[in-house]
N, CA, C and O atoms as CSV, one atom per row, in Angstrom:
chain,resi,resn,atom,element,x,y,z
A,1,UNK,N,N,39.955,-100.349,-67.581
A,1,UNK,CA,C,39.723,-99.280,-68.486
A,1,UNK,C,C,40.279,-99.591,-69.851
A,1,UNK,O,O,41.331,-100.210,-70.004
A,2,UNK,N,N,39.607,-99.183,-70.738
A,2,UNK,CA,C,39.910,-99.445,-72.145
A,2,UNK,C,C,40.999,-98.371,-72.559
A,2,UNK,O,O,40.870,-97.205,-72.184
A,3,UNK,N,N,42.031,-98.758,-73.306
A,3,UNK,CA,C,43.058,-97.815,-73.719
A,3,UNK,C,C,42.423,-96.660,-74.611
A,3,UNK,O,O,42.942,-95.544,-74.632
A,4,UNK,N,N,41.370,-96.942,-75.293
A,4,UNK,CA,C,40.779,-95.926,-76.176
A,4,UNK,C,C,40.062,-94.828,-75.326
A,4,UNK,O,O,40.053,-93.653,-75.692
A,5,UNK,N,N,39.485,-95.238,-74.221
A,5,UNK,CA,C,38.817,-94.266,-73.315
A,5,UNK,C,C,39.859,-93.397,-72.692
A,5,UNK,O,O,39.646,-92.194,-72.537
A,6,UNK,N,N,41.012,-93.978,-72.318
A,6,UNK,CA,C,42.046,-93.181,-71.702
A,6,UNK,C,C,42.518,-92.098,-72.656
A,6,UNK,O,O,42.701,-90.943,-72.272
A,7,UNK,N,N,42.707,-92.491,-73.893
A,7,UNK,CA,C,43.169,-91.526,-74.882
A,7,UNK,C,C,42.167,-90.400,-75.097
A,7,UNK,O,O,42.535,-89.241,-75.287
A,8,UNK,N,N,40.866,-90.781,-75.062
A,8,UNK,CA,C,39.828,-89.725,-75.250
A,8,UNK,C,C,39.852,-88.753,-74.068
A,8,UNK,O,O,39.695,-87.543,-74.235
A,9,UNK,N,N,40.050,-89.301,-72.893
A,9,UNK,CA,C,40.102,-88.421,-71.670
A,9,UNK,C,C,41.291,-87.466,-71.768
A,9,UNK,O,O,41.173,-86.275,-71.484
A,10,UNK,N,N,42.422,-88.007,-72.173
A,10,UNK,CA,C,43.607,-87.155,-72.305
A,10,UNK,C,C,43.347,-86.112,-73.429
A,10,UNK,O,O,43.754,-84.958,-73.297
A,11,UNK,N,N,42.689,-86.506,-74.505
A,11,UNK,CA,C,42.389,-85.602,-75.585
A,11,UNK,C,C,41.484,-84.438,-75.098
A,11,UNK,O,O,41.668,-83.278,-75.464
A,12,UNK,N,N,40.507,-84.814,-74.259
A,12,UNK,CA,C,39.571,-83.844,-73.709
A,12,UNK,C,C,40.312,-82.853,-72.851
A,12,UNK,O,O,40.048,-81.653,-72.933
A,13,UNK,N,N,41.263,-83.330,-72.003
A,13,UNK,CA,C,41.993,-82.457,-71.167
A,13,UNK,C,C,42.851,-81.481,-71.990
A,13,UNK,O,O,43.008,-80.314,-71.632
A,14,UNK,N,N,43.374,-81.971,-73.051
A,14,UNK,CA,C,44.162,-81.120,-73.924
A,14,UNK,C,C,43.257,-80.143,-74.694
A,14,UNK,O,O,43.685,-79.014,-74.935
A,15,UNK,N,N,42.057,-80.507,-75.083
A,15,UNK,CA,C,41.171,-79.753,-75.856
A,15,UNK,C,C,40.556,-78.572,-74.997
A,15,UNK,O,O,40.407,-77.452,-75.485
A,16,UNK,N,N,40.220,-78.869,-73.742
A,16,UNK,CA,C,39.593,-77.853,-72.902
A,16,UNK,C,C,40.437,-76.639,-72.760
A,16,UNK,O,O,39.889,-75.549,-72.929
A,17,UNK,N,N,41.751,-76.690,-72.461
A,17,UNK,CA,C,42.569,-75.518,-72.366
A,17,UNK,C,C,42.660,-74.744,-73.698
A,17,UNK,O,O,42.746,-73.516,-73.702
A,18,UNK,N,N,42.639,-75.477,-74.827
A,18,UNK,CA,C,42.659,-74.773,-76.125
A,18,UNK,C,C,41.387,-74.024,-76.333
A,18,UNK,O,O,41.416,-72.908,-76.851
A,19,UNK,N,N,40.211,-74.612,-75.934
A,19,UNK,CA,C,38.952,-73.938,-76.071
A,19,UNK,C,C,38.847,-72.693,-75.166
A,19,UNK,O,O,38.338,-71.640,-75.552
A,20,UNK,N,N,39.378,-72.890,-73.902
A,20,UNK,CA,C,39.369,-71.731,-72.992
A,20,UNK,C,C,40.276,-70.649,-73.509
A,20,UNK,O,O,39.926,-69.471,-73.443
A,21,UNK,N,N,41.410,-71.006,-74.013
A,21,UNK,CA,C,42.357,-70.025,-74.561
A,21,UNK,C,C,41.730,-69.302,-75.754
A,21,UNK,O,O,41.873,-68.088,-75.895
A,22,UNK,N,N,41.035,-70.054,-76.610
A,22,UNK,CA,C,40.415,-69.439,-77.764
A,22,UNK,C,C,39.324,-68.492,-77.339
A,22,UNK,O,O,39.229,-67.385,-77.870
A,23,UNK,N,N,38.482,-68.902,-76.379
A,23,UNK,CA,C,37.419,-68.051,-75.882
A,23,UNK,C,C,37.997,-66.790,-75.233
A,23,UNK,O,O,37.520,-65.684,-75.487
A,24,UNK,N,N,39.019,-66.959,-74.401
A,24,UNK,CA,C,39.623,-65.816,-73.730
A,24,UNK,C,C,40.221,-64.819,-74.765
A,24,UNK,O,O,40.115,-63.604,-74.597
A,25,UNK,N,N,40.830,-65.345,-75.800
A,25,UNK,CA,C,41.332,-64.406,-76.805
A,25,UNK,C,C,40.267,-63.738,-77.583
A,25,UNK,O,O,40.455,-62.592,-77.993
A,26,UNK,N,N,39.167,-64.364,-77.814
A,26,UNK,CA,C,38.062,-63.746,-78.538
A,26,UNK,C,C,37.223,-62.726,-77.636
A,26,UNK,O,O,36.868,-61.627,-78.062
A,27,UNK,N,N,36.959,-63.161,-76.440
A,27,UNK,CA,C,36.032,-62.330,-75.585
A,27,UNK,C,C,36.787,-61.434,-74.591
A,27,UNK,O,O,36.227,-60.436,-74.138
A,28,UNK,N,N,37.989,-61.747,-74.251
A,28,UNK,CA,C,38.747,-61.012,-73.269
A,28,UNK,C,C,38.871,-59.486,-73.472
A,28,UNK,O,O,38.557,-58.719,-72.561
A,29,UNK,N,N,39.303,-59.066,-74.600
A,29,UNK,CA,C,39.365,-57.590,-74.841
A,29,UNK,C,C,38.027,-56.909,-74.766
A,29,UNK,O,O,37.905,-55.809,-74.229
A,30,UNK,N,N,36.997,-57.583,-75.320
A,30,UNK,CA,C,35.638,-56.994,-75.279
A,30,UNK,C,C,35.192,-56.849,-73.852
A,30,UNK,O,O,34.632,-55.823,-73.467
A,31,UNK,N,N,35.443,-57.887,-73.054
A,31,UNK,CA,C,34.983,-57.808,-71.649
A,31,UNK,C,C,35.758,-56.709,-70.901
A,31,UNK,O,O,35.179,-55.986,-70.090
A,32,UNK,N,N,37.050,-56.587,-71.172
A,32,UNK,CA,C,37.821,-55.545,-70.530
A,32,UNK,C,C,37.344,-54.151,-70.914
A,32,UNK,O,O,37.270,-53.255,-70.073
A,33,UNK,N,N,37.029,-53.980,-72.168
A,33,UNK,CA,C,36.483,-52.686,-72.605
A,33,UNK,C,C,35.120,-52.419,-71.956
A,33,UNK,O,O,34.824,-51.296,-71.547
A,34,UNK,N,N,34.289,-53.480,-71.868
A,34,UNK,CA,C,33.003,-53.355,-71.172
A,34,UNK,C,C,33.166,-52.979,-69.696
A,34,UNK,O,O,32.426,-52.140,-69.184
A,35,UNK,N,N,34.099,-53.577,-69.040
A,35,UNK,CA,C,34.369,-53.245,-67.631
A,35,UNK,C,C,34.838,-51.821,-67.455
A,35,UNK,O,O,34.409,-51.151,-66.514
A,36,UNK,N,N,35.691,-51.339,-68.313
A,36,UNK,CA,C,36.203,-49.973,-68.284
A,36,UNK,C,C,35.047,-49.015,-68.564
A,36,UNK,O,O,34.918,-47.997,-67.885
A,37,UNK,N,N,34.221,-49.316,-69.532
A,37,UNK,CA,C,33.056,-48.468,-69.849
A,37,UNK,C,C,32.088,-48.417,-68.689
A,37,UNK,O,O,31.567,-47.350,-68.365
A,38,UNK,N,N,31.835,-49.557,-68.056
A,38,UNK,CA,C,30.881,-49.636,-66.941
A,38,UNK,C,C,31.455,-48.822,-65.757
A,38,UNK,O,O,30.711,-48.110,-65.083
A,39,UNK,N,N,32.751,-48.927,-65.511
A,39,UNK,CA,C,33.345,-48.146,-64.423
A,39,UNK,C,C,33.254,-46.646,-64.695
A,39,UNK,O,O,32.914,-45.873,-63.798
A,40,UNK,N,N,33.552,-46.232,-65.919
A,40,UNK,CA,C,33.393,-44.837,-66.282
A,40,UNK,C,C,31.946,-44.334,-66.152
A,40,UNK,O,O,31.683,-43.223,-65.692
A,41,UNK,N,N,31.032,-45.199,-66.575
A,41,UNK,CA,C,29.632,-44.808,-66.433
A,41,UNK,C,C,29.222,-44.662,-64.990
A,41,UNK,O,O,28.478,-43.738,-64.658
A,42,UNK,N,N,29.673,-45.528,-64.134
A,42,UNK,CA,C,29.346,-45.427,-62.719
A,42,UNK,C,C,29.913,-44.163,-62.102
A,42,UNK,O,O,29.242,-43.502,-61.309
A,43,UNK,N,N,31.173,-43.813,-62.466
A,43,UNK,CA,C,31.766,-42.575,-61.977
A,43,UNK,C,C,31.008,-41.363,-62.455
A,43,UNK,O,O,30.794,-40.423,-61.689
A,44,UNK,N,N,30.607,-41.367,-63.678
A,44,UNK,CA,C,29.841,-40.261,-64.284
A,44,UNK,C,C,28.472,-40.157,-63.569
A,44,UNK,O,O,28.037,-39.055,-63.232
A,45,UNK,N,N,27.828,-41.245,-63.351
A,45,UNK,CA,C,26.535,-41.190,-62.643
A,45,UNK,C,C,26.703,-40.738,-61.192
A,45,UNK,O,O,25.846,-40.015,-60.682
A,46,UNK,N,N,27.734,-41.123,-60.540
A,46,UNK,CA,C,28.018,-40.685,-59.159
A,46,UNK,C,C,28.206,-39.162,-59.136
A,46,UNK,O,O,27.641,-38.460,-58.297
A,47,UNK,N,N,29.035,-38.665,-60.102
A,47,UNK,CA,C,29.280,-37.255,-60.172
A,47,UNK,C,C,27.988,-36.466,-60.505
A,47,UNK,O,O,27.786,-35.380,-59.963
A,48,UNK,N,N,27.152,-36.972,-61.348
A,48,UNK,CA,C,25.960,-36.345,-61.753
A,48,UNK,C,C,24.998,-36.285,-60.578
A,48,UNK,O,O,24.365,-35.250,-60.369
A,49,UNK,N,N,24.867,-37.332,-59.819
A,49,UNK,CA,C,23.979,-37.416,-58.688
A,49,UNK,C,C,24.468,-36.416,-57.618
A,49,UNK,O,O,23.659,-35.702,-57.026
A,50,UNK,N,N,25.769,-36.366,-57.377
A,50,UNK,CA,C,26.363,-35.425,-56.386
A,50,UNK,C,C,26.023,-33.993,-56.740
A,50,UNK,O,O,25.621,-33.195,-55.893
A,51,UNK,N,N,26.197,-33.688,-58.028
A,51,UNK,CA,C,25.903,-32.287,-58.478
A,51,UNK,C,C,24.450,-31.963,-58.313
A,51,UNK,O,O,24.109,-30.869,-57.862
A,52,UNK,N,N,23.561,-32.903,-58.673
A,52,UNK,CA,C,22.125,-32.579,-58.547
A,52,UNK,C,C,21.720,-32.464,-57.108
A,52,UNK,O,O,20.893,-31.613,-56.777
A,53,UNK,N,N,22.274,-33.297,-56.218
A,53,UNK,CA,C,21.945,-33.169,-54.790
A,53,UNK,C,C,22.498,-31.867,-54.233
A,53,UNK,O,O,21.859,-31.258,-53.375
A,54,UNK,N,N,23.650,-31.422,-54.684
A,54,UNK,CA,C,24.196,-30.108,-54.253
A,54,UNK,C,C,23.301,-28.999,-54.691
A,54,UNK,O,O,23.072,-28.053,-53.937
A,55,UNK,N,N,22.782,-29.086,-55.897
A,55,UNK,CA,C,21.890,-27.992,-56.421
A,55,UNK,C,C,20.596,-27.992,-55.590
A,55,UNK,O,O,20.097,-26.931,-55.214
A,56,UNK,N,N,20.057,-29.189,-55.308
A,56,UNK,CA,C,18.798,-29.224,-54.457
A,56,UNK,C,C,19.075,-28.649,-53.084
A,56,UNK,O,O,18.242,-27.921,-52.542
A,57,UNK,N,N,20.272,-28.972,-52.485
A,57,UNK,CA,C,20.606,-28.451,-51.208
A,57,UNK,C,C,20.696,-26.936,-51.206
A,57,UNK,O,O,20.222,-26.282,-50.277
A,58,UNK,N,N,21.297,-26.384,-52.237
A,58,UNK,CA,C,21.439,-24.938,-52.360
A,58,UNK,C,C,20.041,-24.303,-52.547
A,58,UNK,O,O,19.782,-23.222,-52.018
A,59,UNK,N,N,19.167,-24.953,-53.279
A,59,UNK,CA,C,17.772,-24.441,-53.437
A,59,UNK,C,C,17.061,-24.412,-52.098
A,59,UNK,O,O,16.404,-23.431,-51.753
A,60,UNK,N,N,17.199,-25.505,-51.339
A,60,UNK,CA,C,16.557,-25.583,-50.028
A,60,UNK,C,C,17.088,-24.519,-49.116
A,60,UNK,O,O,16.317,-23.851,-48.428
A,61,UNK,N,N,18.446,-24.338,-49.092
A,61,UNK,CA,C,19.046,-23.299,-48.275
A,61,UNK,C,C,18.494,-21.928,-48.608
A,61,UNK,O,O,18.164,-21.148,-47.714
A,62,UNK,N,N,18.393,-21.631,-49.914
A,62,UNK,CA,C,17.833,-20.376,-50.345
A,62,UNK,C,C,16.384,-20.193,-49.917
A,62,UNK,O,O,15.986,-19.097,-49.523
A,63,UNK,N,N,15.592,-21.263,-49.993
A,63,UNK,CA,C,14.231,-21.222,-49.591
A,63,UNK,C,C,14.114,-20.934,-48.050
A,63,UNK,O,O,13.281,-20.142,-47.611
A,64,UNK,N,N,14.958,-21.593,-47.292
A,64,UNK,CA,C,14.966,-21.363,-45.842
A,64,UNK,C,C,15.416,-19.966,-45.539
A,64,UNK,O,O,14.875,-19.360,-44.614
A,65,UNK,N,N,16.385,-19.399,-46.262
A,65,UNK,CA,C,16.828,-18.026,-46.066
A,65,UNK,C,C,15.671,-17.092,-46.285
A,65,UNK,O,O,15.431,-16.196,-45.476
A,66,UNK,N,N,14.931,-17.293,-47.392
A,66,UNK,CA,C,13.778,-16.433,-47.717
A,66,UNK,C,C,12.726,-16.530,-46.601
A,66,UNK,O,O,12.192,-15.514,-46.157
A,67,UNK,N,N,12.430,-17.766,-46.151
A,67,UNK,CA,C,11.457,-17.937,-45.129
A,67,UNK,C,C,11.931,-17.272,-43.826
A,67,UNK,O,O,11.140,-16.634,-43.132
A,68,UNK,N,N,13.145,-17.413,-43.518
A,68,UNK,CA,C,13.726,-16.766,-42.269
A,68,UNK,C,C,13.595,-15.269,-42.371
A,68,UNK,O,O,13.158,-14.627,-41.416
A,69,UNK,N,N,13.970,-14.671,-43.537
A,69,UNK,CA,C,13.801,-13.215,-43.705
A,69,UNK,C,C,12.354,-12.827,-43.588
A,69,UNK,O,O,12.040,-11.821,-42.951
A,70,UNK,N,N,11.455,-13.592,-44.184
A,70,UNK,CA,C,10.056,-13.232,-44.039
A,70,UNK,C,C,9.568,-13.257,-42.577
A,70,UNK,O,O,8.869,-12.349,-42.125
A,71,UNK,N,N,9.950,-14.305,-41.863
A,71,UNK,CA,C,9.550,-14.435,-40.497
A,71,UNK,C,C,10.173,-13.304,-39.647
A,71,UNK,O,O,9.532,-12.773,-38.740
A,72,UNK,N,N,11.459,-12.942,-39.968
A,72,UNK,CA,C,12.116,-11.868,-39.226
A,72,UNK,C,C,11.378,-10.523,-39.467
A,72,UNK,O,O,11.259,-9.706,-38.554
A,73,UNK,N,N,10.893,-10.313,-40.693
A,73,UNK,CA,C,10.181,-9.090,-40.943
A,73,UNK,C,C,8.847,-9.066,-40.257
A,73,UNK,O,O,8.408,-8.021,-39.778
A,74,UNK,N,N,8.205,-10.188,-40.201
A,74,UNK,CA,C,6.896,-10.263,-39.470
A,74,UNK,C,C,7.142,-9.991,-38.005
A,74,UNK,O,O,6.429,-9.197,-37.391
A,75,UNK,N,N,8.200,-10.675,-37.405
A,75,UNK,CA,C,8.502,-10.481,-36.023
A,75,UNK,C,C,8.864,-9.009,-35.735
A,75,UNK,O,O,8.466,-8.445,-34.716
A,76,UNK,N,N,9.635,-8.403,-36.668
A,76,UNK,CA,C,9.976,-6.972,-36.459
A,76,UNK,C,C,8.769,-6.130,-36.449
A,76,UNK,O,O,8.645,-5.241,-35.607
A,77,UNK,N,N,7.824,-6.378,-37.391
A,77,UNK,CA,C,6.565,-5.613,-37.390
A,77,UNK,C,C,5.750,-5.794,-36.100
A,77,UNK,O,O,5.184,-4.855,-35.541
A,78,UNK,N,N,5.728,-7.078,-35.661
A,78,UNK,CA,C,4.961,-7.377,-34.417
A,78,UNK,C,C,5.649,-6.650,-33.221
A,78,UNK,O,O,4.994,-6.134,-32.315
A,79,UNK,N,N,6.971,-6.642,-33.274
A,79,UNK,CA,C,7.716,-6.010,-32.149
A,79,UNK,C,C,7.416,-4.517,-32.091
A,79,UNK,O,O,7.171,-3.952,-31.025
A,80,UNK,N,N,7.443,-3.883,-33.289
A,80,UNK,CA,C,7.167,-2.411,-33.277
A,80,UNK,C,C,5.731,-2.160,-32.882
A,80,UNK,O,O,5.446,-1.198,-32.169
A,81,UNK,N,N,4.825,-3.002,-33.327
A,81,UNK,CA,C,3.386,-2.806,-32.881
A,81,UNK,C,C,3.267,-3.001,-31.427
A,81,UNK,O,O,2.586,-2.228,-30.754
A,82,UNK,N,N,3.930,-4.046,-30.884
A,82,UNK,CA,C,3.859,-4.312,-29.426
A,82,UNK,C,C,4.495,-3.161,-28.651
A,82,UNK,O,O,3.969,-2.793,-27.601
A,83,UNK,N,N,5.557,-2.597,-29.094
A,83,UNK,CA,C,6.182,-1.459,-28.418
A,83,UNK,C,C,5.229,-0.303,-28.393
A,83,UNK,O,O,5.058,0.337,-27.355
A,84,UNK,N,N,4.580,-0.007,-29.550
A,84,UNK,CA,C,3.622,1.128,-29.685
A,84,UNK,C,C,2.463,0.902,-28.737
A,84,UNK,O,O,2.014,1.836,-28.073
A,85,UNK,N,N,1.968,-0.339,-28.664
A,85,UNK,CA,C,0.852,-0.620,-27.776
A,85,UNK,C,C,1.283,-0.504,-26.304
A,85,UNK,O,O,0.516,-0.040,-25.460
A,86,UNK,N,N,2.526,-0.934,-26.009
A,86,UNK,CA,C,2.994,-0.842,-24.624
A,86,UNK,C,C,3.179,0.642,-24.239
A,86,UNK,O,O,2.920,1.025,-23.098
A,87,UNK,N,N,3.629,1.473,-25.203
A,87,UNK,CA,C,3.769,2.904,-24.908
A,87,UNK,C,C,2.398,3.490,-24.626
A,87,UNK,O,O,2.197,4.255,-23.683
A,88,UNK,N,N,1.465,3.102,-25.482
A,88,UNK,CA,C,0.057,3.583,-25.319
A,88,UNK,C,C,-0.481,3.133,-23.953
A,88,UNK,O,O,-1.107,3.907,-23.228
A,89,UNK,N,N,-0.224,1.877,-23.630
A,89,UNK,CA,C,-0.730,1.333,-22.361
A,89,UNK,C,C,-0.064,2.016,-21.176
A,89,UNK,O,O,-0.718,2.276,-20.166
A,90,UNK,N,N,1.202,2.303,-21.284
A,90,UNK,CA,C,1.857,3.008,-20.114
A,90,UNK,C,C,1.346,4.423,-20.006
A,90,UNK,O,O,1.241,4.972,-18.909
A,91,UNK,N,N,1.031,5.009,-21.130
A,91,UNK,CA,C,0.520,6.421,-21.052
A,91,UNK,C,C,-0.924,6.368,-20.497
A,91,UNK,O,O,-1.332,7.295,-19.797
A,92,UNK,N,N,-1.680,5.344,-20.783
A,92,UNK,CA,C,-3.047,5.264,-20.317
A,92,UNK,C,C,-3.092,4.878,-18.829
A,92,UNK,O,O,-4.071,5.174,-18.145
A,93,UNK,N,N,-2.021,4.210,-18.319
A,93,UNK,CA,C,-1.997,3.783,-16.940
A,93,UNK,C,C,-1.955,4.986,-16.030
A,93,UNK,O,O,-2.496,4.958,-14.924
A,94,UNK,N,N,-1.332,6.017,-16.478
A,94,UNK,CA,C,-1.140,7.182,-15.618
A,94,UNK,C,C,-2.401,8.045,-15.530
A,94,UNK,O,O,-2.521,8.883,-14.636
A,95,UNK,N,N,-3.322,7.844,-16.441
A,95,UNK,CA,C,-4.574,8.592,-16.380
A,95,UNK,C,C,-5.474,7.943,-15.310
A,95,UNK,O,O,-5.453,6.734,-15.077
A,96,UNK,N,N,-6.254,8.814,-14.686
A,96,UNK,CA,C,-7.277,8.303,-13.731
A,96,UNK,C,C,-8.647,8.339,-14.378
A,96,UNK,O,O,-9.119,9.369,-14.860
A,97,UNK,N,N,-9.257,7.180,-14.366
A,97,UNK,CA,C,-10.595,7.130,-14.920
A,97,UNK,C,C,-11.397,6.161,-14.097
A,97,UNK,O,O,-10.852,5.337,-13.363
A,98,UNK,N,N,-12.753,6.275,-14.237
A,98,UNK,CA,C,-13.645,5.431,-13.453
A,98,UNK,C,C,-13.839,4.065,-14.064
A,98,UNK,O,O,-14.290,3.140,-13.389
A,99,UNK,N,N,-13.504,3.925,-15.335
A,99,UNK,CA,C,-13.602,2.653,-16.006
A,99,UNK,C,C,-12.235,1.926,-15.933
A,99,UNK,O,O,-11.915,1.089,-16.777
A,100,UNK,N,N,-11.488,2.256,-14.953
A,100,UNK,CA,C,-10.090,1.785,-14.941
A,100,UNK,C,C,-9.949,0.268,-14.762
A,100,UNK,O,O,-8.918,-0.270,-15.165
A,101,UNK,N,N,-10.913,-0.455,-14.185
A,101,UNK,CA,C,-10.750,-1.859,-13.936
A,101,UNK,C,C,-10.718,-2.627,-15.325
A,101,UNK,O,O,-9.829,-3.448,-15.550
A,102,UNK,N,N,-11.645,-2.358,-16.190
A,102,UNK,CA,C,-11.639,-3.006,-17.534
A,102,UNK,C,C,-10.380,-2.545,-18.278
A,102,UNK,O,O,-9.703,-3.321,-18.953
A,103,UNK,N,N,-10.109,-1.286,-18.128
A,103,UNK,CA,C,-8.958,-0.680,-18.807
A,103,UNK,C,C,-7.670,-1.364,-18.329
A,103,UNK,O,O,-6.799,-1.688,-19.137
A,104,UNK,N,N,-7.558,-1.574,-17.045
A,104,UNK,CA,C,-6.321,-2.212,-16.456
A,104,UNK,C,C,-6.201,-3.655,-16.998
A,104,UNK,O,O,-5.092,-4.105,-17.288
A,105,UNK,N,N,-7.317,-4.377,-17.136
A,105,UNK,CA,C,-7.279,-5.697,-17.670
A,105,UNK,C,C,-6.692,-5.758,-19.094
A,105,UNK,O,O,-5.867,-6.603,-19.441
A,106,UNK,N,N,-7.170,-4.821,-19.864
A,106,UNK,CA,C,-6.711,-4.691,-21.243
A,106,UNK,C,C,-5.234,-4.344,-21.317
A,106,UNK,O,O,-4.497,-4.845,-22.165
A,107,UNK,N,N,-4.814,-3.449,-20.381
A,107,UNK,CA,C,-3.419,-3.045,-20.387
A,107,UNK,C,C,-2.503,-4.224,-19.924
A,107,UNK,O,O,-1.401,-4.393,-20.447
A,108,UNK,N,N,-2.962,-5.013,-18.963
A,108,UNK,CA,C,-2.209,-6.167,-18.512
A,108,UNK,C,C,-2.051,-7.185,-19.663
A,108,UNK,O,O,-0.980,-7.761,-19.856
A,109,UNK,N,N,-3.141,-7.388,-20.416
A,109,UNK,CA,C,-3.078,-8.282,-21.561
A,109,UNK,C,C,-2.150,-7.782,-22.610
A,109,UNK,O,O,-1.360,-8.550,-23.160
A,110,UNK,N,N,-2.223,-6.496,-22.909
A,110,UNK,CA,C,-1.303,-5.886,-23.865
A,110,UNK,C,C,0.165,-5.977,-23.436
A,110,UNK,O,O,1.050,-6.174,-24.269
A,111,UNK,N,N,0.401,-5.839,-22.193
A,111,UNK,CA,C,1.809,-5.944,-21.722
A,111,UNK,C,C,2.239,-7.378,-21.821
A,111,UNK,O,O,3.395,-7.644,-22.149
A,112,UNK,N,N,1.374,-8.301,-21.556
A,112,UNK,CA,C,1.750,-9.755,-21.664
A,112,UNK,C,C,2.102,-10.098,-23.108
A,112,UNK,O,O,3.051,-10.834,-23.377
A,113,UNK,N,N,1.276,-9.521,-24.072
A,113,UNK,CA,C,1.571,-9.756,-25.461
A,113,UNK,C,C,2.938,-9.163,-25.833
A,113,UNK,O,O,3.719,-9.773,-26.563
A,114,UNK,N,N,3.200,-7.979,-25.321
A,114,UNK,CA,C,4.478,-7.308,-25.586
A,114,UNK,C,C,5.618,-8.173,-25.070
A,114,UNK,O,O,6.617,-8.355,-25.765
A,115,UNK,N,N,5.485,-8.708,-23.865
A,115,UNK,CA,C,6.547,-9.595,-23.295
A,115,UNK,C,C,6.738,-10.860,-24.094
A,115,UNK,O,O,7.859,-11.339,-24.269
A,116,UNK,N,N,5.598,-11.418,-24.593
A,116,UNK,CA,C,5.720,-12.634,-25.443
A,116,UNK,C,C,6.466,-12.327,-26.737
A,116,UNK,O,O,7.321,-13.101,-27.167
A,117,UNK,N,N,6.132,-11.175,-27.363
A,117,UNK,CA,C,6.797,-10.829,-28.611
A,117,UNK,C,C,8.273,-10.609,-28.316
A,117,UNK,O,O,9.112,-11.066,-29.092
A,118,UNK,N,N,8.630,-9.928,-27.224
A,118,UNK,CA,C,10.041,-9.715,-26.893
A,118,UNK,C,C,10.801,-11.014,-26.692
A,118,UNK,O,O,11.955,-11.146,-27.103
A,119,UNK,N,N,10.125,-11.992,-26.041
A,119,UNK,CA,C,10.810,-13.261,-25.796
A,119,UNK,C,C,10.989,-13.993,-27.149
A,119,UNK,O,O,12.016,-14.632,-27.374
A,120,UNK,N,N,9.999,-13.897,-28.033
A,120,UNK,CA,C,10.141,-14.512,-29.408
A,120,UNK,C,C,11.253,-13.896,-30.159
A,120,UNK,O,O,12.027,-14.602,-30.804
A,121,UNK,N,N,11.371,-12.584,-30.103
A,121,UNK,CA,C,12.452,-11.915,-30.821
A,121,UNK,C,C,13.817,-12.269,-30.258
A,121,UNK,O,O,14.747,-12.529,-31.021
A,122,UNK,N,N,13.950,-12.285,-28.976
A,122,UNK,CA,C,15.251,-12.656,-28.365
A,122,UNK,C,C,15.554,-14.126,-28.634
A,122,UNK,O,O,16.719,-14.460,-28.853
A,123,UNK,N,N,14.545,-15.042,-28.629
A,123,UNK,CA,C,14.802,-16.411,-28.985
A,123,UNK,C,C,15.220,-16.566,-30.443
A,123,UNK,O,O,16.117,-17.349,-30.752
A,124,UNK,N,N,14.571,-15.822,-31.341
A,124,UNK,CA,C,14.961,-15.832,-32.743
A,124,UNK,C,C,16.355,-15.342,-32.957
A,124,UNK,O,O,17.087,-15.920,-33.761
A,125,UNK,N,N,16.761,-14.299,-32.272
A,125,UNK,CA,C,18.130,-13.830,-32.389
A,125,UNK,C,C,19.153,-14.819,-31.885
A,125,UNK,O,O,20.230,-14.945,-32.467
A,126,UNK,N,N,18.832,-15.537,-30.795
A,126,UNK,CA,C,19.725,-16.552,-30.291
A,126,UNK,C,C,19.910,-17.692,-31.237
A,126,UNK,O,O,21.032,-18.163,-31.422
A,127,UNK,N,N,18.809,-18.171,-31.866
A,127,UNK,CA,C,18.930,-19.270,-32.806
A,127,UNK,C,C,19.627,-18.844,-34.038
A,127,UNK,O,O,20.344,-19.645,-34.638
A,128,UNK,N,N,19.450,-17.566,-34.476
A,128,UNK,CA,C,20.134,-17.030,-35.651
A,128,UNK,C,C,21.645,-16.956,-35.394
A,128,UNK,O,O,22.432,-17.275,-36.285
A,129,UNK,N,N,22.068,-16.535,-34.175
A,129,UNK,CA,C,23.458,-16.448,-33.869
A,129,UNK,C,C,24.089,-17.884,-33.774
A,129,UNK,O,O,25.250,-18.097,-34.123
A,130,UNK,N,N,23.291,-18.814,-33.301
A,130,UNK,CA,C,23.791,-20.194,-33.290
A,130,UNK,C,C,23.966,-20.788,-34.666
A,130,UNK,O,O,24.894,-21.567,-34.884
A,131,UNK,N,N,23.099,-20.442,-35.603
A,131,UNK,CA,C,23.164,-20.960,-36.962
A,131,UNK,C,C,24.358,-20.320,-37.704
A,131,UNK,O,O,24.952,-20.943,-38.585
A,132,UNK,N,N,24.687,-19.120,-37.351
A,132,UNK,CA,C,25.805,-18.446,-38.033
A,132,UNK,C,C,27.109,-18.967,-37.517
A,132,UNK,O,O,28.169,-18.528,-37.963
């Protein structure tokens, strides 16, 4: 090896740390500020997304409550109609008529509908109690 090459290599080793030190001093604070800003932006975005998801969840819960109330009112109306038809059917059962076969079929069907509505109402109450 040539003594001149050795000196150049040593000079390069000495120059590299000075360049790195100079770059670190120039860019270091800016990079630190950028990292702090990026972290703050990520935290803000996370908070914003959480709040918007919470708002959407509350809107869906409200929609489901409205739908449940609507279904409950429909079921209540169906229940009262089924009870009225069942009372009518039971009052008609006691009458004696010659067309009673067709009449009895209709009464049996009406009673079946009444039982179906009753089972729906009781099932709806059970699921409502479980949700609460």
